[in-house]
SENUVEX-200064 format. One record per residue: residue number from 0; residue in one letter; x negated, y negated, z negated of N, C-alpha, C in turn. Coordinates in nm, 2 decimals, always signed. Atoms other than C-alpha are relative to their C-alpha. Layout:
REM residues N
+-----+------+--------+--------+--------+--------+--------+--------+--------+--------+--------+
|  nr | rest |     nX |     nY |     nZ |    caX |    caY |    caZ |     cX |     cY |     cZ |
+-----+------+--------+--------+--------+--------+--------+--------+--------+--------+--------+
| NUM |    a |      X |      Y |      Z |      X |      Y |      Z |      X |      Y |      Z |
...
+-----+------+--------+--------+--------+--------+--------+--------+--------+--------+--------+
REM end
This chain:
REM residues 178
+-----+------+--------+--------+--------+--------+--------+--------+--------+--------+--------+
|  nr | rest |     nX |     nY |     nZ |    caX |    caY |    caZ |     cX |     cY |     cZ |
+-----+------+--------+--------+--------+--------+--------+--------+--------+--------+--------+
|   0 |    m |  +0.00 |  +0.09 |  +0.13 |  -0.04 |  -2.13 |  +6.41 |  -0.16 |  -0.04 |  -0.03 |
|   1 |    c |  +0.14 |  +0.02 |  +0.02 |  -0.39 |  -2.36 |  +6.40 |  +0.03 |  -0.10 |  -0.14 |
|   2 |    v |  +0.06 |  +0.07 |  +0.17 |  -0.52 |  -2.48 |  +6.05 |  -0.10 |  -0.07 |  -0.02 |
|   3 |    r |  +0.12 |  +0.09 |  -0.03 |  -0.76 |  -2.78 |  +6.08 |  -0.05 |  +0.02 |  -0.16 |
|   4 |    s |  +0.04 |  +0.04 |  +0.18 |  -0.98 |  -2.71 |  +5.70 |  -0.01 |  -0.16 |  +0.02 |
|   5 |    l |  +0.08 |  +0.19 |  +0.07 |  -1.09 |  -3.07 |  +5.52 |  -0.07 |  +0.05 |  -0.09 |
|   6 |    l |  +0.05 |  -0.04 |  +0.06 |  -1.27 |  -2.83 |  +5.31 |  -0.15 |  -0.11 |  -0.06 |
|   7 |    y |  +0.12 |  +0.13 |  +0.06 |  -1.54 |  -3.07 |  +5.10 |  -0.04 |  +0.10 |  -0.11 |
|   8 |    d |  +0.06 |  -0.07 |  +0.16 |  -1.79 |  -2.95 |  +4.84 |  +0.11 |  -0.06 |  -0.13 |
|   9 |    d |  -0.12 |  +0.00 |  +0.15 |  -1.58 |  -2.98 |  +4.51 |  -0.04 |  -0.14 |  -0.08 |
|  10 |    y |  +0.02 |  +0.14 |  +0.10 |  -1.55 |  -3.33 |  +4.34 |  +0.05 |  +0.02 |  -0.15 |
|  11 |    v |  -0.03 |  -0.01 |  +0.09 |  -1.41 |  -3.18 |  +4.09 |  +0.00 |  +0.12 |  -0.08 |
|  12 |    t |  +0.05 |  -0.13 |  +0.01 |  -1.54 |  -2.91 |  +3.88 |  +0.04 |  +0.02 |  -0.15 |
|  13 |    s |  -0.09 |  -0.09 |  +0.04 |  -1.30 |  -2.81 |  +3.61 |  +0.13 |  -0.03 |  +0.02 |
|  14 |    a |  -0.12 |  +0.06 |  +0.08 |  -0.95 |  -2.84 |  +3.48 |  -0.02 |  -0.12 |  -0.14 |
|  15 |    g |  +0.03 |  +0.17 |  +0.12 |  -1.03 |  -3.09 |  +3.21 |  -0.04 |  -0.11 |  +0.03 |
|  16 |    d |  -0.01 |  +0.07 |  -0.13 |  -1.14 |  -3.29 |  +3.48 |  +0.05 |  -0.05 |  +0.04 |
|  17 |    l |  -0.12 |  +0.09 |  +0.00 |  -0.85 |  -3.34 |  +3.60 |  +0.04 |  -0.04 |  -0.08 |
|  18 |    r |  -0.06 |  +0.02 |  +0.14 |  -0.66 |  -3.39 |  +3.30 |  -0.06 |  -0.16 |  +0.01 |
|  19 |    e |  +0.02 |  +0.09 |  -0.03 |  -0.90 |  -3.65 |  +3.23 |  +0.00 |  -0.11 |  +0.05 |
|  20 |    l |  +0.02 |  +0.15 |  -0.06 |  -0.93 |  -3.89 |  +3.51 |  +0.16 |  +0.01 |  +0.04 |
|  21 |    f |  -0.14 |  +0.10 |  -0.07 |  -0.52 |  -3.87 |  +3.58 |  +0.00 |  -0.07 |  -0.19 |
|  22 |    d |  -0.01 |  +0.13 |  +0.10 |  -0.55 |  -4.01 |  +3.15 |  -0.01 |  -0.14 |  +0.02 |
|  23 |    y |  +0.01 |  +0.20 |  -0.06 |  -0.75 |  -4.29 |  +3.28 |  +0.08 |  -0.08 |  +0.13 |
|  24 |    y |  -0.09 |  +0.04 |  -0.05 |  -0.50 |  -4.33 |  +3.55 |  +0.09 |  -0.06 |  -0.05 |
|  25 |    y |  -0.17 |  +0.08 |  +0.07 |  -0.16 |  -4.38 |  +3.35 |  -0.07 |  -0.06 |  -0.09 |
|  26 |    w |  +0.02 |  +0.09 |  +0.10 |  -0.38 |  -4.55 |  +3.12 |  -0.01 |  -0.12 |  +0.06 |
|  27 |    a |  +0.07 |  +0.05 |  -0.05 |  -0.50 |  -4.79 |  +3.36 |  +0.14 |  -0.05 |  +0.10 |
|  28 |    n |  -0.06 |  -0.02 |  -0.03 |  -0.16 |  -4.75 |  +3.53 |  +0.07 |  -0.07 |  -0.08 |
|  29 |    g |  -0.07 |  +0.08 |  +0.11 |  +0.02 |  -4.87 |  +3.21 |  -0.07 |  -0.16 |  -0.03 |
|  30 |    q |  +0.04 |  +0.17 |  +0.01 |  -0.22 |  -5.22 |  +3.20 |  +0.08 |  -0.07 |  +0.14 |
|  31 |    l |  -0.04 |  +0.08 |  -0.10 |  -0.11 |  -5.29 |  +3.55 |  +0.22 |  +0.02 |  +0.02 |
|  32 |    l |  -0.18 |  +0.06 |  +0.01 |  +0.30 |  -5.27 |  +3.48 |  +0.03 |  +0.01 |  -0.05 |
|  33 |    d |  +0.01 |  +0.13 |  +0.11 |  +0.26 |  -5.46 |  +3.19 |  +0.00 |  -0.07 |  +0.05 |
|  34 |    v |  +0.01 |  +0.14 |  -0.02 |  +0.15 |  -5.72 |  +3.38 |  +0.14 |  -0.03 |  +0.12 |
|  35 |    v |  -0.12 |  -0.07 |  -0.08 |  +0.43 |  -5.60 |  +3.64 |  +0.11 |  -0.05 |  -0.01 |
|  36 |    a |  -0.09 |  -0.02 |  +0.10 |  +0.69 |  -5.57 |  +3.43 |  +0.01 |  -0.19 |  -0.03 |
|  37 |    q |  -0.04 |  +0.15 |  +0.06 |  +0.62 |  -6.02 |  +3.41 |  +0.05 |  -0.04 |  +0.12 |
|  38 |    l |  -0.02 |  +0.07 |  -0.09 |  +0.72 |  -6.08 |  +3.72 |  +0.16 |  -0.01 |  +0.02 |
|  39 |    t |  -0.11 |  +0.02 |  +0.03 |  +1.02 |  -6.21 |  +3.83 |  +0.10 |  +0.07 |  +0.10 |
|  40 |    p |  -0.04 |  -0.09 |  -0.12 |  +1.27 |  -6.00 |  +4.05 |  -0.01 |  +0.02 |  +0.13 |
|  41 |    e |  +0.06 |  +0.07 |  -0.15 |  +1.20 |  -6.21 |  +4.36 |  -0.14 |  +0.02 |  -0.03 |
|  42 |    q |  +0.15 |  -0.02 |  +0.01 |  +0.85 |  -6.19 |  +4.28 |  -0.03 |  +0.18 |  +0.05 |
|  43 |    f |  +0.03 |  -0.16 |  +0.00 |  +0.86 |  -5.80 |  +4.27 |  +0.03 |  +0.06 |  +0.15 |
|  44 |    t |  -0.03 |  -0.03 |  -0.18 |  +1.02 |  -5.79 |  +4.59 |  -0.02 |  -0.08 |  +0.12 |
|  45 |    e |  +0.06 |  +0.14 |  -0.09 |  +0.89 |  -6.11 |  +4.79 |  -0.14 |  +0.09 |  +0.04 |
|  46 |    p |  +0.15 |  -0.01 |  -0.10 |  +0.63 |  -6.04 |  +5.11 |  -0.12 |  -0.09 |  +0.00 |
|  47 |    v |  +0.14 |  +0.08 |  -0.01 |  +0.27 |  -6.15 |  +5.00 |  -0.07 |  +0.09 |  +0.06 |
|  48 |    g |  +0.11 |  -0.05 |  -0.06 |  +0.07 |  -5.90 |  +5.18 |  -0.04 |  +0.11 |  +0.00 |
|  49 |    g |  +0.03 |  -0.08 |  +0.00 |  -0.11 |  -5.60 |  +5.23 |  +0.04 |  +0.10 |  +0.05 |
|  50 |    s |  -0.05 |  -0.12 |  -0.11 |  -0.06 |  -5.26 |  +5.38 |  +0.19 |  -0.01 |  -0.02 |
|  51 |    y |  -0.17 |  -0.02 |  -0.01 |  +0.34 |  -5.25 |  +5.23 |  +0.07 |  -0.14 |  -0.02 |
|  52 |    g |  -0.08 |  +0.17 |  +0.02 |  +0.40 |  -5.66 |  +5.22 |  +0.07 |  -0.07 |  -0.21 |
|  53 |    s |  -0.06 |  +0.04 |  +0.11 |  +0.57 |  -5.66 |  +4.82 |  -0.12 |  +0.10 |  -0.09 |
|  54 |    v |  +0.02 |  -0.09 |  +0.04 |  +0.44 |  -5.52 |  +4.52 |  +0.06 |  +0.10 |  -0.06 |
|  55 |    r |  -0.14 |  -0.16 |  +0.08 |  +0.76 |  -5.30 |  +4.43 |  -0.06 |  +0.08 |  +0.16 |
|  56 |    n |  +0.00 |  -0.10 |  -0.09 |  +0.68 |  -5.16 |  +4.81 |  -0.15 |  +0.09 |  -0.05 |
|  57 |    t |  +0.11 |  -0.01 |  +0.05 |  +0.33 |  -5.10 |  +4.70 |  -0.03 |  +0.13 |  -0.14 |
|  58 |    l |  -0.05 |  -0.08 |  +0.07 |  +0.43 |  -4.95 |  +4.42 |  +0.04 |  +0.17 |  -0.01 |
|  59 |    v |  -0.07 |  -0.12 |  -0.04 |  +0.68 |  -4.69 |  +4.52 |  -0.13 |  +0.07 |  +0.12 |
|  60 |    h |  +0.05 |  -0.08 |  -0.10 |  +0.42 |  -4.57 |  +4.79 |  -0.13 |  +0.06 |  -0.09 |
|  61 |    i |  +0.06 |  -0.10 |  +0.11 |  +0.19 |  -4.48 |  +4.52 |  +0.04 |  +0.05 |  -0.06 |
|  62 |    l |  -0.05 |  -0.11 |  +0.13 |  +0.41 |  -4.30 |  +4.27 |  +0.08 |  +0.09 |  +0.20 |
|  63 |    s |  -0.03 |  -0.11 |  -0.08 |  +0.59 |  -4.11 |  +4.63 |  -0.13 |  +0.07 |  +0.06 |
|  64 |    a |  +0.13 |  +0.00 |  +0.00 |  +0.22 |  -4.05 |  +4.72 |  -0.02 |  +0.13 |  -0.08 |
|  65 |    e |  +0.00 |  -0.11 |  +0.12 |  +0.16 |  -3.90 |  +4.38 |  +0.09 |  +0.11 |  -0.01 |
|  66 |    w |  -0.10 |  -0.11 |  +0.02 |  +0.47 |  -3.67 |  +4.33 |  +0.01 |  +0.09 |  +0.14 |
|  67 |    g |  -0.06 |  -0.12 |  -0.12 |  +0.46 |  -3.56 |  +4.71 |  -0.17 |  +0.09 |  +0.00 |
|  68 |    w |  +0.15 |  -0.09 |  +0.05 |  +0.05 |  -3.39 |  +4.63 |  +0.02 |  +0.05 |  -0.14 |
|  69 |    l |  -0.07 |  -0.14 |  +0.12 |  +0.21 |  -3.22 |  +4.32 |  +0.06 |  +0.05 |  +0.05 |
|  70 |    d |  -0.11 |  -0.14 |  -0.04 |  +0.49 |  -3.09 |  +4.50 |  -0.11 |  +0.03 |  +0.13 |
|  71 |    r |  +0.04 |  -0.11 |  -0.11 |  +0.26 |  -2.97 |  +4.76 |  -0.14 |  +0.07 |  -0.04 |
|  72 |    c |  +0.06 |  -0.05 |  +0.06 |  +0.04 |  -2.82 |  +4.54 |  +0.07 |  +0.10 |  -0.14 |
|  73 |    g |  -0.09 |  -0.13 |  +0.11 |  +0.34 |  -2.63 |  +4.32 |  +0.06 |  -0.07 |  -0.12 |
|  74 |    g |  -0.08 |  +0.04 |  +0.11 |  +0.45 |  -2.89 |  +4.09 |  +0.17 |  -0.05 |  +0.02 |
|  75 |    a |  -0.14 |  +0.05 |  -0.01 |  +0.78 |  -3.05 |  +4.06 |  +0.03 |  -0.07 |  +0.11 |
|  76 |    k |  -0.07 |  +0.09 |  -0.15 |  +0.99 |  -3.11 |  +4.41 |  +0.00 |  -0.13 |  +0.01 |
|  77 |    r |  -0.02 |  +0.14 |  -0.02 |  +0.97 |  -3.46 |  +4.52 |  +0.13 |  +0.01 |  +0.08 |
|  78 |    g |  -0.05 |  +0.05 |  -0.13 |  +1.18 |  -3.40 |  +4.83 |  -0.06 |  -0.09 |  +0.13 |
|  79 |    r |  +0.03 |  +0.04 |  -0.11 |  +1.21 |  -3.66 |  +5.12 |  -0.12 |  -0.14 |  -0.09 |
|  80 |    a |  +0.10 |  +0.05 |  +0.03 |  +0.94 |  -3.92 |  +5.06 |  +0.12 |  -0.17 |  -0.05 |
|  81 |    l |  -0.05 |  +0.12 |  +0.08 |  +1.02 |  -4.23 |  +4.79 |  +0.10 |  -0.15 |  +0.12 |
|  82 |    v |  +0.01 |  +0.10 |  -0.12 |  +1.19 |  -4.55 |  +4.96 |  +0.03 |  -0.09 |  -0.08 |
|  83 |    a |  -0.02 |  +0.14 |  +0.10 |  +1.16 |  -4.86 |  +4.79 |  +0.09 |  -0.06 |  +0.00 |
|  84 |    t |  -0.17 |  +0.16 |  +0.05 |  +1.49 |  -5.06 |  +4.81 |  +0.05 |  +0.11 |  -0.10 |
|  85 |    d |  -0.03 |  -0.10 |  +0.14 |  +1.53 |  -4.71 |  +4.57 |  +0.02 |  -0.07 |  -0.09 |
|  86 |    y |  +0.05 |  +0.04 |  +0.09 |  +1.38 |  -4.92 |  +4.35 |  +0.00 |  -0.12 |  -0.01 |
|  87 |    p |  -0.05 |  +0.18 |  +0.03 |  +1.56 |  -5.29 |  +4.29 |  -0.07 |  -0.08 |  -0.14 |
|  88 |    t |  +0.00 |  +0.08 |  +0.13 |  +1.40 |  -5.36 |  +3.98 |  -0.14 |  +0.10 |  -0.04 |
|  89 |    v |  +0.07 |  -0.06 |  +0.02 |  +1.06 |  -5.31 |  +3.82 |  +0.04 |  +0.15 |  -0.13 |
|  90 |    t |  +0.00 |  -0.05 |  +0.09 |  +1.21 |  -5.12 |  +3.53 |  +0.04 |  +0.16 |  +0.04 |
|  91 |    v |  +0.02 |  -0.04 |  -0.05 |  +1.36 |  -4.88 |  +3.73 |  -0.11 |  +0.09 |  +0.07 |
|  92 |    l |  +0.12 |  +0.06 |  -0.03 |  +1.05 |  -4.87 |  +3.89 |  -0.07 |  +0.12 |  -0.14 |
|  93 |    v |  +0.11 |  -0.09 |  +0.09 |  +0.86 |  -4.72 |  +3.58 |  +0.08 |  +0.09 |  -0.04 |
|  94 |    d |  -0.06 |  -0.14 |  +0.08 |  +1.11 |  -4.51 |  +3.44 |  +0.00 |  +0.12 |  +0.13 |
|  95 |    r |  +0.00 |  -0.12 |  -0.04 |  +1.10 |  -4.26 |  +3.71 |  -0.15 |  +0.00 |  +0.05 |
|  96 |    w |  +0.16 |  -0.13 |  +0.02 |  +0.70 |  -4.28 |  +3.72 |  -0.04 |  +0.08 |  -0.17 |
|  97 |    r |  +0.02 |  -0.09 |  +0.12 |  +0.74 |  -4.19 |  +3.34 |  +0.06 |  +0.15 |  -0.03 |
|  98 |    q |  -0.03 |  -0.10 |  +0.01 |  +0.91 |  -3.88 |  +3.43 |  -0.13 |  +0.07 |  +0.15 |
|  99 |    v |  +0.08 |  -0.07 |  -0.08 |  +0.67 |  -3.83 |  +3.74 |  -0.13 |  +0.05 |  -0.05 |
| 100 |    e |  +0.14 |  +0.04 |  +0.06 |  +0.36 |  -3.89 |  +3.53 |  +0.02 |  +0.16 |  -0.15 |
| 101 |    s |  -0.05 |  -0.11 |  +0.11 |  +0.56 |  -3.59 |  +3.25 |  -0.03 |  +0.13 |  +0.13 |
| 102 |    y |  +0.03 |  -0.11 |  -0.13 |  +0.56 |  -3.37 |  +3.61 |  -0.12 |  +0.01 |  -0.02 |
| 103 |    v |  +0.16 |  -0.03 |  -0.02 |  +0.16 |  -3.42 |  +3.64 |  -0.04 |  +0.03 |  -0.04 |
| 104 |    r |  +0.06 |  -0.11 |  +0.10 |  +0.09 |  -3.32 |  +3.31 |  +0.03 |  +0.07 |  -0.07 |
| 105 |    e |  -0.06 |  -0.13 |  +0.00 |  +0.30 |  -3.07 |  +3.30 |  -0.07 |  +0.08 |  +0.06 |
| 106 |    f |  +0.08 |  -0.05 |  -0.09 |  +0.14 |  -2.95 |  +3.60 |  -0.12 |  +0.03 |  -0.05 |
| 107 |    l |  +0.19 |  +0.03 |  +0.05 |  -0.24 |  -3.04 |  +3.47 |  +0.00 |  +0.12 |  -0.17 |
| 108 |    s |  +0.01 |  -0.09 |  +0.10 |  -0.18 |  -2.87 |  +3.13 |  +0.02 |  +0.17 |  +0.03 |
| 109 |    q |  -0.02 |  -0.10 |  -0.01 |  -0.11 |  -2.55 |  +3.29 |  -0.14 |  +0.08 |  +0.12 |
| 110 |    l |  +0.14 |  +0.02 |  -0.07 |  -0.42 |  -2.57 |  +3.52 |  -0.13 |  +0.06 |  -0.04 |
| 111 |    k |  +0.14 |  -0.10 |  +0.08 |  -0.69 |  -2.31 |  +3.47 |  -0.10 |  -0.06 |  +0.08 |
| 112 |    d |  +0.11 |  +0.01 |  -0.10 |  -1.05 |  -2.38 |  +3.69 |  +0.03 |  +0.07 |  +0.06 |
| 113 |    e |  -0.06 |  -0.11 |  -0.14 |  -0.94 |  -2.08 |  +3.93 |  +0.09 |  -0.03 |  +0.06 |
| 114 |    d |  -0.08 |  +0.08 |  -0.07 |  -0.66 |  -2.27 |  +4.00 |  -0.05 |  -0.05 |  +0.12 |
| 115 |    l |  +0.08 |  +0.15 |  -0.13 |  -0.87 |  -2.58 |  +4.20 |  +0.01 |  +0.08 |  +0.09 |
| 116 |    d |  +0.07 |  -0.08 |  -0.13 |  -0.98 |  -2.34 |  +4.41 |  +0.12 |  +0.03 |  +0.09 |
| 117 |    r |  -0.11 |  -0.06 |  -0.09 |  -0.62 |  -2.21 |  +4.58 |  -0.03 |  -0.08 |  +0.08 |
| 118 |    i |  -0.05 |  +0.06 |  -0.16 |  -0.56 |  -2.30 |  +4.91 |  +0.13 |  -0.11 |  +0.04 |
| 119 |    v |  -0.14 |  +0.09 |  +0.02 |  -0.29 |  -2.54 |  +4.97 |  -0.01 |  -0.05 |  +0.17 |
| 120 |    e |  +0.04 |  +0.03 |  -0.13 |  -0.19 |  -2.58 |  +5.36 |  +0.11 |  -0.10 |  -0.04 |
| 121 |    f |  -0.08 |  +0.11 |  -0.06 |  -0.01 |  -2.92 |  +5.47 |  +0.00 |  -0.06 |  +0.10 |
| 122 |    s |  +0.02 |  +0.08 |  -0.12 |  +0.07 |  -3.17 |  +5.76 |  +0.05 |  -0.12 |  -0.04 |
| 123 |    f |  -0.02 |  +0.20 |  +0.00 |  +0.11 |  -3.55 |  +5.77 |  +0.11 |  +0.04 |  +0.11 |
| 124 |    g |  -0.15 |  -0.02 |  -0.06 |  +0.50 |  -3.53 |  +5.91 |  -0.03 |  +0.10 |  +0.09 |
| 125 |    s |  -0.01 |  -0.03 |  -0.09 |  +0.47 |  -3.39 |  +6.22 |  -0.15 |  +0.09 |  +0.08 |
| 126 |    g |  +0.22 |  +0.02 |  -0.01 |  +0.05 |  -3.38 |  +6.26 |  -0.04 |  +0.11 |  +0.02 |
| 127 |    p |  +0.03 |  -0.12 |  +0.01 |  -0.14 |  -3.07 |  +6.27 |  +0.00 |  +0.03 |  -0.17 |
| 128 |    k |  -0.01 |  -0.07 |  +0.09 |  -0.13 |  -2.84 |  +5.97 |  -0.18 |  -0.04 |  -0.05 |
| 129 |    h |  +0.08 |  -0.01 |  +0.06 |  -0.43 |  -2.89 |  +5.74 |  -0.03 |  +0.10 |  -0.15 |
| 130 |    a |  -0.01 |  -0.06 |  +0.09 |  -0.56 |  -2.71 |  +5.43 |  -0.11 |  -0.03 |  -0.13 |
| 131 |    m |  +0.06 |  +0.05 |  +0.09 |  -0.74 |  -2.79 |  +5.12 |  +0.05 |  +0.10 |  -0.13 |
| 132 |    p |  -0.02 |  -0.08 |  +0.12 |  -0.81 |  -2.63 |  +4.77 |  +0.09 |  -0.16 |  -0.10 |
| 133 |    v |  -0.06 |  +0.07 |  +0.09 |  -0.57 |  -2.75 |  +4.50 |  -0.10 |  -0.11 |  -0.11 |
| 134 |    g |  +0.07 |  +0.08 |  +0.04 |  -0.83 |  -2.97 |  +4.32 |  -0.02 |  -0.12 |  +0.04 |
| 135 |    n |  +0.01 |  +0.11 |  -0.07 |  -0.90 |  -3.17 |  +4.57 |  +0.12 |  -0.10 |  +0.05 |
| 136 |    l |  -0.11 |  +0.09 |  -0.02 |  -0.58 |  -3.28 |  +4.68 |  +0.07 |  -0.01 |  -0.14 |
| 137 |    m |  -0.06 |  +0.08 |  +0.18 |  -0.47 |  -3.37 |  +4.29 |  -0.11 |  -0.11 |  +0.02 |
| 138 |    h |  +0.05 |  +0.12 |  -0.03 |  -0.79 |  -3.55 |  +4.30 |  +0.01 |  -0.11 |  +0.06 |
| 139 |    h |  +0.01 |  +0.13 |  -0.08 |  -0.75 |  -3.78 |  +4.60 |  +0.15 |  -0.06 |  -0.04 |
| 140 |    a |  -0.16 |  +0.04 |  -0.01 |  -0.36 |  -3.79 |  +4.45 |  -0.09 |  -0.17 |  -0.11 |
| 141 |    a |  +0.04 |  +0.10 |  +0.09 |  -0.52 |  -4.00 |  +4.18 |  -0.08 |  -0.09 |  +0.04 |
| 142 |    i |  +0.05 |  +0.08 |  -0.11 |  -0.79 |  -4.18 |  +4.37 |  +0.08 |  -0.11 |  +0.09 |
| 143 |    h |  -0.10 |  +0.01 |  -0.07 |  -0.53 |  -4.27 |  +4.65 |  +0.07 |  -0.09 |  -0.11 |
| 144 |    g |  -0.14 |  +0.10 |  +0.10 |  -0.30 |  -4.43 |  +4.35 |  -0.12 |  -0.11 |  -0.07 |
| 145 |    i |  +0.09 |  +0.07 |  +0.08 |  -0.65 |  -4.62 |  +4.23 |  -0.05 |  -0.12 |  +0.10 |
| 146 |    h |  -0.03 |  +0.11 |  -0.11 |  -0.70 |  -4.76 |  +4.57 |  +0.12 |  -0.10 |  -0.01 |
| 147 |    h |  -0.12 |  +0.11 |  -0.02 |  -0.37 |  -4.90 |  +4.62 |  +0.02 |  -0.06 |  -0.18 |
| 148 |    r |  +0.01 |  +0.03 |  +0.14 |  -0.41 |  -4.99 |  +4.22 |  -0.01 |  -0.15 |  +0.02 |
| 149 |    g |  +0.08 |  +0.12 |  +0.01 |  -0.63 |  -5.23 |  +4.31 |  +0.06 |  -0.13 |  +0.10 |
| 150 |    q |  -0.17 |  +0.09 |  -0.08 |  -0.38 |  -5.40 |  +4.65 |  +0.06 |  -0.06 |  -0.13 |
| 151 |    v |  -0.11 |  +0.06 |  +0.07 |  -0.13 |  -5.43 |  +4.39 |  -0.10 |  -0.13 |  -0.12 |
| 152 |    s |  +0.04 |  +0.13 |  +0.07 |  -0.40 |  -5.63 |  +4.15 |  +0.00 |  -0.13 |  +0.05 |
| 153 |    l |  +0.04 |  +0.16 |  -0.11 |  -0.49 |  -5.89 |  +4.46 |  +0.14 |  -0.04 |  -0.02 |
| 154 |    l |  -0.10 |  +0.04 |  -0.01 |  -0.10 |  -5.88 |  +4.52 |  +0.07 |  -0.11 |  -0.09 |
| 155 |    l |  -0.10 |  +0.05 |  +0.15 |  +0.01 |  -6.00 |  +4.14 |  -0.12 |  -0.14 |  +0.02 |
| 156 |    r |  +0.08 |  +0.08 |  +0.01 |  -0.29 |  -6.22 |  +4.17 |  +0.06 |  -0.13 |  +0.11 |
| 157 |    t |  -0.10 |  +0.12 |  -0.06 |  -0.14 |  -6.43 |  +4.48 |  +0.10 |  -0.04 |  -0.01 |
| 158 |    l |  -0.14 |  +0.00 |  +0.08 |  +0.14 |  -6.43 |  +4.27 |  -0.02 |  -0.07 |  -0.09 |
| 159 |    g |  +0.03 |  +0.09 |  +0.07 |  -0.06 |  -6.63 |  +4.02 |  +0.00 |  +0.05 |  -0.14 |
| 160 |    y |  +0.01 |  -0.05 |  +0.13 |  -0.07 |  -6.36 |  +3.75 |  -0.15 |  +0.06 |  -0.01 |
| 161 |    v |  +0.11 |  -0.10 |  +0.01 |  -0.42 |  -6.19 |  +3.62 |  +0.06 |  +0.13 |  -0.05 |
| 162 |    p |  +0.05 |  -0.18 |  +0.05 |  -0.43 |  -5.81 |  +3.59 |  -0.08 |  +0.02 |  -0.11 |
| 163 |    g |  +0.07 |  -0.02 |  +0.14 |  -0.66 |  -5.76 |  +3.31 |  -0.11 |  +0.07 |  +0.15 |
| 164 |    n |  +0.13 |  -0.06 |  -0.04 |  -0.98 |  -5.53 |  +3.37 |  +0.06 |  +0.17 |  -0.06 |
| 165 |    f |  +0.02 |  -0.16 |  +0.00 |  -0.87 |  -5.15 |  +3.41 |  -0.04 |  +0.05 |  +0.05 |
| 166 |    d |  +0.09 |  -0.13 |  -0.08 |  -1.19 |  -4.99 |  +3.54 |  +0.00 |  +0.07 |  -0.06 |
| 167 |    i |  +0.03 |  -0.17 |  +0.05 |  -1.27 |  -4.64 |  +3.42 |  -0.11 |  -0.04 |  -0.14 |
| 168 |    l |  +0.10 |  +0.08 |  +0.11 |  -1.58 |  -4.87 |  +3.21 |  +0.11 |  -0.05 |  -0.12 |
| 169 |    m |  -0.13 |  +0.04 |  +0.13 |  -1.28 |  -4.99 |  +2.98 |  +0.14 |  +0.10 |  -0.07 |
| 170 |    y |  -0.11 |  -0.10 |  +0.09 |  -1.08 |  -4.70 |  +2.93 |  -0.11 |  +0.08 |  -0.09 |
| 171 |    y |  +0.09 |  -0.07 |  +0.06 |  -1.40 |  -4.53 |  +2.84 |  -0.05 |  -0.07 |  -0.16 |
| 172 |    g |  +0.05 |  +0.09 |  +0.11 |  -1.50 |  -4.81 |  +2.60 |  +0.11 |  +0.00 |  -0.11 |
| 173 |    r |  -0.15 |  +0.05 |  +0.09 |  -1.12 |  -4.77 |  +2.46 |  +0.03 |  +0.13 |  -0.03 |
| 174 |    h |  -0.02 |  -0.14 |  +0.06 |  -1.13 |  -4.41 |  +2.43 |  -0.11 |  +0.05 |  -0.04 |
| 175 |    q |  +0.08 |  -0.11 |  +0.05 |  -1.47 |  -4.33 |  +2.29 |  +0.03 |  +0.05 |  -0.12 |
| 176 |    i |  -0.04 |  -0.10 |  +0.06 |  -1.52 |  -4.03 |  +2.06 |  -0.12 |  -0.04 |  -0.12 |
| 177 |    g |  +0.12 |  +0.07 |  +0.06 |  -1.74 |  -4.15 |  +1.73 |  -0.02 |  -0.07 |  +0.00 |
+-----+------+--------+--------+--------+--------+--------+--------+--------+--------+--------+
REM end
């Protein structure tokens, strides 16, 4: 078995950094999902563009990937990739996302700094095997979601909604201590 290493510099220096990144991630998701909840059922599933076609399909892709990376890293098992049609309404999707958020937060609460370097082997479908540290994989899970959240924002604007500003600076401004 050949394992291709995808190791690179560590971008996550502590388990606390990762928890803070996911705190921001879930805050921003909440901001976005508040706007998504204003969509009509037709708008939620309407093909409007982007890589996944609709707001719903893009959000299900984000959630499926997030849960998939958590599973690979030793957290709650996802099973097969999530299927968009299993999430016919915003409420069904948000309920599942809250469940997955609790899985991620539980996983992160148990994570120690030394766990970040544990190597996880994975593959994309039937492709070659790769190996990366847990810290980098979970960092990727958050950044992947942030990337696609931007796409959902554009889809919302296409549908006539203004998603607001959930940039990390807004998060820092609202969560400053002292």
